[in-house]
C-alpha positions as CSV (number, residue, x, y, z in Angstrom):
1,M,142.9,55.2,-53.1
2,T,143.4,55.7,-49.1
3,D,142.6,53.0,-46.8
4,P,139.9,54.3,-44.5
5,S,141.2,52.4,-41.5
6,T,144.6,53.8,-41.8
7,T,143.0,57.4,-41.9
8,L,141.2,56.6,-38.8
9,W,144.3,55.3,-36.9
10,L,146.2,58.5,-38.0
11,Q,143.5,60.6,-36.7
12,T,143.6,58.6,-33.4
13,L,147.1,59.0,-32.9
14,L,147.1,62.6,-33.6
15,V,144.4,63.0,-31.4
16,L,146.2,61.2,-28.6
17,A,149.2,63.3,-29.0
18,V,147.4,66.6,-29.1
19,M,145.5,65.5,-25.9
20,G,148.7,64.3,-24.3
21,A,150.4,67.5,-25.0
22,G,147.5,69.7,-23.6
23,L,147.6,67.4,-20.6
24,M,151.4,68.0,-19.9
25,L,150.7,72.1,-20.2
26,H,147.5,71.4,-18.0
27,L,149.6,69.9,-15.2
28,K,152.4,72.5,-15.6
29,W,149.7,75.3,-14.4
30,H,147.5,73.1,-12.4
31,P,146.9,74.4,-8.8
32,L,148.0,71.0,-7.4
33,R,151.2,70.9,-9.6
34,E,153.2,70.4,-6.5
35,C,151.3,67.7,-5.3
36,F,151.3,65.9,-8.8
37,S,155.1,66.4,-8.9
38,D,156.1,65.5,-5.6
39,A,153.7,62.4,-6.1
40,W,155.8,61.5,-8.9
41,D,159.0,61.7,-7.2
42,M,157.5,59.7,-4.2
43,L,156.7,57.1,-6.8
44,Q,160.0,56.8,-7.9
45,S,161.2,56.2,-4.3
46,F,158.7,53.5,-3.8
47,G,160.1,51.0,-6.3
48,W,158.4,47.9,-4.9
49,L,154.7,49.6,-5.1
50,V,154.1,49.4,-9.2
51,P,155.3,45.8,-9.5
52,L,153.1,44.6,-6.4
53,L,150.0,46.7,-7.3
54,A,150.4,45.2,-11.0
55,A,150.5,41.7,-9.7
56,L,147.5,42.1,-7.6
57,H,145.6,43.8,-10.4
58,L,146.1,40.7,-12.6
59,L,145.5,38.1,-9.6
60,S,142.3,39.9,-9.1
61,G,140.7,38.8,-12.4
62,I,139.2,40.9,-15.1
63,A,136.1,42.3,-13.3
64,P,136.0,46.1,-12.6
65,P,137.3,48.3,-11.1
66,W,140.3,46.4,-9.8
67,G,140.9,43.7,-12.3
68,V,142.6,44.0,-15.7
69,A,140.2,43.5,-18.7
70,D,141.0,40.9,-21.4
71,A,140.9,41.3,-25.2
72,V,137.3,40.6,-25.5
73,A,136.5,43.9,-23.3
74,W,138.6,46.0,-25.6
75,D,136.9,45.0,-28.8
76,G,135.1,47.5,-30.9
77,L,136.8,50.6,-29.4
78,T,139.1,52.2,-32.0
79,A,138.0,55.4,-33.1
80,W,139.1,58.4,-31.1
81,R,135.5,59.7,-31.2
82,Q,134.7,56.7,-28.9
83,M,137.1,57.9,-26.4
84,L,134.4,59.6,-24.2
85,E,132.8,56.4,-23.8
86,L,135.6,55.6,-21.4
87,V,134.8,58.7,-19.2
88,P,132.4,56.6,-16.8
89,M,135.1,53.9,-16.3
90,A,137.8,56.5,-15.6
91,A,135.7,58.4,-13.0
92,R,134.9,55.0,-11.4
93,D,138.7,53.9,-11.3
94,M,139.6,57.6,-9.8
95,A,136.9,57.2,-7.2
96,V,138.1,53.8,-6.1
97,L,141.4,55.3,-5.3
98,T,139.9,57.2,-2.2
99,H,139.0,53.9,-0.3
100,G,140.5,51.0,-2.2
101,F,143.9,51.6,-3.5
102,F,145.0,47.9,-3.1
103,P,142.4,45.4,-4.7
104,P,140.4,43.6,-2.0
105,W,141.1,40.3,-3.5
106,P,143.8,38.9,-3.1
107,S,145.1,41.6,-0.8
108,S,142.7,40.2,2.0
109,L,144.6,36.9,2.0
110,A,147.2,39.0,4.2
111,A,144.4,39.5,6.9
112,P,145.2,36.6,9.2
113,V,148.9,37.5,9.1
114,L,148.4,41.2,9.9
115,L,145.9,40.3,12.5
116,S,148.3,37.8,14.2
117,L,151.0,40.5,13.9
118,L,148.6,43.0,15.7
119,V,148.1,40.3,18.6
120,W,151.8,39.7,19.2
121,K,152.6,43.3,19.0
122,T,149.7,44.6,21.5
123,T,150.4,41.8,23.7
124,R,154.2,42.4,24.2
125,L,154.2,46.2,24.1
126,P,150.8,47.6,24.8
127,Y,151.9,51.0,25.9
128,R,153.0,51.5,22.3
129,Y,149.6,51.0,21.0
130,G,147.5,53.4,23.0
131,S,147.4,51.1,26.3
132,R,149.1,51.8,29.4
133,R,148.3,48.4,30.9
134,K,147.3,44.7,29.2
135,R,143.6,44.4,28.8
136,P,142.7,40.5,28.9
137,A,139.2,41.3,27.6
138,L,140.7,43.1,24.4
139,S,143.4,40.3,24.1
140,R,140.8,37.4,24.1
141,L,139.0,39.6,21.3
142,L,141.9,39.9,19.2
143,I,142.8,36.4,19.6
144,S,139.2,35.3,18.6
145,A,139.4,37.4,15.4
146,V,142.8,36.0,14.7
147,I,141.0,32.3,15.1
148,V,138.1,33.2,12.6
149,A,140.6,34.8,10.1
150,W,142.6,31.7,9.9
151,C,139.5,29.3,9.8
152,W,138.4,31.6,6.8
153,M,141.7,30.8,5.1
154,I,141.0,27.1,5.4
155,L,137.6,27.4,4.0
156,E,139.0,29.4,1.1
157,G,141.5,26.5,0.5
158,V,138.8,23.8,0.7
159,A,136.3,25.8,-1.6
160,S,139.2,26.0,-4.3
161,V,139.3,22.4,-4.6
162,Q,135.8,21.0,-3.8
163,V,132.2,22.1,-3.5
164,M,131.2,23.0,0.2
165,P,127.7,22.8,1.6
166,E,125.6,25.8,1.0
167,W,125.6,27.2,4.6
168,L,129.5,26.7,4.6
169,E,129.8,28.6,1.3
170,T,127.4,31.4,2.6
171,L,129.6,31.6,5.6
172,R,132.8,31.8,3.7
173,V,131.6,34.7,1.3
174,M,130.4,36.6,4.5
175,L,133.7,36.2,6.1
176,R,135.6,37.1,2.7
177,W,133.7,40.4,2.7
178,L,134.6,41.0,6.2
179,M,138.2,40.4,5.6
180,E,138.1,42.3,2.5
181,A,136.8,45.5,4.3
182,L,139.4,45.1,7.0
183,T,142.2,44.5,4.9
184,V,141.5,47.6,2.6
185,A,140.9,50.0,5.4
186,G,144.4,48.6,7.1
187,L,146.4,48.9,3.7
188,Q,144.8,52.4,2.9
189,V,145.9,53.6,6.4
190,F,149.4,52.2,6.2
191,M,149.9,53.8,2.4
192,I,148.7,57.2,4.1
193,R,151.1,56.8,7.0
194,L,153.7,55.9,4.3
195,V,152.9,59.2,2.5
196,M,153.2,61.1,5.8
197,G,156.5,59.7,6.6
198,W,157.6,60.8,3.2
199,D,156.3,64.2,3.3
200,E,157.2,65.0,7.0
201,P,160.3,62.9,7.5
202,T,161.1,62.0,11.1
203,L,164.0,59.6,10.6
204,P,167.4,60.2,9.1
205,S,167.1,57.0,6.8
206,D,163.8,56.3,4.8
207,E,164.9,52.6,4.9
208,K,162.7,52.2,8.2
209,D,159.5,54.1,6.8
210,L,157.8,51.0,5.9
211,M,158.4,49.6,9.6
212,L,157.5,53.0,11.1
213,A,154.3,53.1,9.0
214,L,153.2,49.5,9.9
215,E,153.8,50.6,13.8
216,Q,151.7,53.6,13.2
217,T,149.0,51.7,11.5
218,L,148.7,49.1,14.3
219,A,148.3,52.1,16.6
220,C,145.2,53.2,14.7
221,R,143.3,49.9,15.3
222,Y,140.1,51.4,16.5
223,G,139.8,53.9,13.8
224,I,140.6,51.1,11.2
225,L,137.7,49.1,12.7
226,A,135.3,52.0,12.0
227,L,136.8,52.7,8.6
228,A,136.4,49.0,7.8
229,A,132.8,49.1,8.5
230,L,132.5,52.3,6.2
231,D,134.4,50.2,3.5
232,L,132.1,47.2,4.0
233,L,129.3,49.3,2.9
234,W,131.4,50.8,0.2
235,L,132.6,47.7,-1.3
236,M,129.0,46.3,-1.2
237,A,127.7,49.3,-3.1
238,W,130.4,49.0,-5.9
239,R,129.6,45.3,-6.1
240,A,125.9,46.1,-6.4
241,L,126.8,48.1,-9.6
242,D,128.8,45.4,-11.4
243,V,126.5,45.4,-14.5
244,P,126.8,46.1,-17.9
245,G,126.7,49.9,-18.7
246,Y,126.8,53.0,-16.4
247,G,123.9,54.8,-15.0
248,L,122.9,57.4,-12.5
249,S,123.9,55.0,-9.4
250,D,127.6,54.9,-10.7
251,W,127.7,58.7,-10.4
252,L,126.5,58.7,-7.1
253,M,128.9,56.3,-6.2
254,V,131.8,58.5,-7.4
255,E,130.1,61.6,-5.7
256,S,130.0,59.7,-2.3
257,S,133.6,58.3,-2.4
258,L,134.9,61.9,-3.0
259,L,132.6,63.1,-0.2
260,F,134.1,60.7,2.2
261,A,137.6,60.8,0.8
262,G,139.2,62.5,4.0
263,V,138.0,59.4,6.3
264,P,141.0,57.4,5.9
265,V,143.5,60.4,6.3
266,V,141.8,61.5,9.4
267,V,141.8,57.9,10.9
268,A,145.5,57.7,9.9
269,R,146.4,61.0,11.5
270,V,144.4,61.9,14.4
271,R,144.7,60.4,17.9
272,G,141.7,61.4,19.9
273,S,137.9,60.9,20.7
274,W,135.4,60.4,18.0
275,T,134.3,64.0,18.5
276,Q,137.5,65.5,17.6
277,M,138.0,63.0,14.8
278,T,134.5,64.1,13.3
279,E,135.5,67.9,13.9
280,V,138.7,67.5,11.9
281,L,137.0,65.5,9.3
282,A,134.6,68.4,8.9
283,H,137.4,70.9,8.5
284,V,139.3,68.6,6.0
285,F,136.0,68.5,3.8
286,L,135.5,72.1,3.9
287,K,139.2,72.9,3.0
288,T,139.7,70.4,0.5
289,W,136.5,70.1,-1.3
290,L,137.8,72.5,-4.2
291,P,141.1,70.7,-4.7
292,L,139.4,67.7,-4.8
293,I,137.3,68.5,-7.5
294,G,140.2,69.7,-9.6
295,F,142.0,66.4,-8.8
296,A,139.1,64.4,-9.7
297,L,138.6,66.2,-13.1
298,T,142.4,65.6,-14.0
299,A,142.5,62.2,-12.9
300,T,139.4,61.1,-14.8
301,V,141.2,62.5,-17.7
302,V,144.5,60.9,-17.3
303,L,142.7,57.6,-16.7
304,M,140.6,58.0,-19.8
305,L,143.6,58.8,-22.0
306,V,145.5,55.8,-20.6
307,H,142.7,53.1,-20.9
308,F,142.1,54.5,-24.5
309,S,145.7,54.3,-25.4
310,M,146.2,50.6,-24.1
311,R,143.1,49.5,-26.1
312,S,144.5,51.3,-29.1
313,L,147.7,49.5,-28.6
314,F,146.1,46.3,-28.5
315,F,144.9,46.4,-32.0
316,L,148.2,47.1,-33.5
317,L,149.7,43.6,-32.1
318,P,149.0,40.2,-33.8
319,D,146.2,38.1,-32.5
320,G,147.1,35.1,-30.5
321,P,146.8,34.0,-26.5
322,I,150.7,34.8,-26.0
323,W,150.2,38.4,-27.4
324,G,147.0,38.8,-25.4
325,G,148.8,37.7,-22.3
326,M,151.8,40.1,-23.0
327,I,149.3,43.1,-23.5
328,R,147.5,42.2,-20.3
329,I,150.7,42.6,-18.3
330,L,151.6,45.7,-20.0
331,V,148.2,47.1,-19.2
332,A,148.7,46.0,-15.5
333,L,152.0,47.7,-15.1
334,V,150.9,51.0,-16.8
335,L,147.6,51.3,-15.0
336,A,149.6,50.3,-11.7
337,T,152.1,53.3,-12.5
338,V,149.3,55.8,-13.3
339,R,147.0,54.7,-10.6
340,S,149.8,54.9,-7.8
341,W,150.9,58.2,-9.0
342,L,147.2,59.5,-8.7
343,F,146.5,57.9,-5.3
344,L,149.9,59.5,-4.0
345,T,148.6,63.0,-5.5
346,L,145.5,62.4,-3.7
347,V,146.8,61.9,-0.3
348,L,149.2,64.9,-0.6
349,T,146.4,66.8,-1.6
350,L,144.3,66.0,1.4
351,I,147.2,66.2,3.8
352,R,148.7,69.7,2.6
353,H,145.1,71.3,2.1
354,G,143.3,69.6,5.0
355,L,145.3,68.3,7.7
356,K,148.0,70.9,7.9
357,S,145.7,73.7,8.5
358,S,143.9,71.7,11.3
359,A,146.7,70.4,13.3
360,S,145.2,72.1,16.3
361,S,141.6,70.6,15.8
362,G,142.7,67.2,17.5
363,G,145.5,64.8,18.4
364,E,148.0,63.7,15.9
365,N,150.6,60.9,16.0
């Protein structure tokens, strides 16, 4: 007599194999196949990206969309017919790439260091960052921001060892949200500048690409500040949806994330007035809305297969905290690889289909 569970597993593995093969053929003839292929090549040259992103995902906890779920969250998802239940989760993960590639926490712990670096650079070499002379008022504002950031770090340290008064705890949470939005915006622009440097190399050696991308990111500080304001609203909206189940509001967030997907790329590339940046953004949207839909559908299917495969693998391993920890690390590495690949594909799509055709619409750096 055949074991029903064995038959179910064979069916599930067969469906995964067929869908995997179909996905490979789909990518082979995909209109964005060059972007997908070049993004994979780029990921191989960024050897530090996957381990860093996996570590950040593990440190961010188990809460979606940036955390790595534990074994409890995977329970009850074994049949291949249940794969479609992961579509909302996969769509959310895809949408997060548009503005928050790096997890807001604990990435925001780098905010005080980055702000200190910005103050040091702009004070020593103001002409390199868009100013022909030193501006004392701006310097005082940046120094104040650095002091606030380091005070927030102290509050985080105190909160980790003891309970603080309610008003101080409220202040800490508000400052954390601000630092998270600022860090997410800055790191998003930094990664986009890094992709631009790879796609349009200006240096004979790529060893200096990281420092060049950092310099160019610091020069975009005003645009990053505006992007941080948008990202703050974006983060608040995502966390307001952090409830069991999925509904219409989740799909509206996915749609709005794709609608504003071009904002970080325009901030990273265009050096001009707000009017010029708005014009370029409108041009990018008109040129990329169809490629973005194609990317979104493919990325959602890829993430759905990855999530289901990882959950299926969990049930093949013995029970126990050691195996649970190992599979969680494996899931973090796999998700970091896939998310990095899809993010690089997204940026290349926006650059090649949107920005390169609008080079005359605004200043670029």
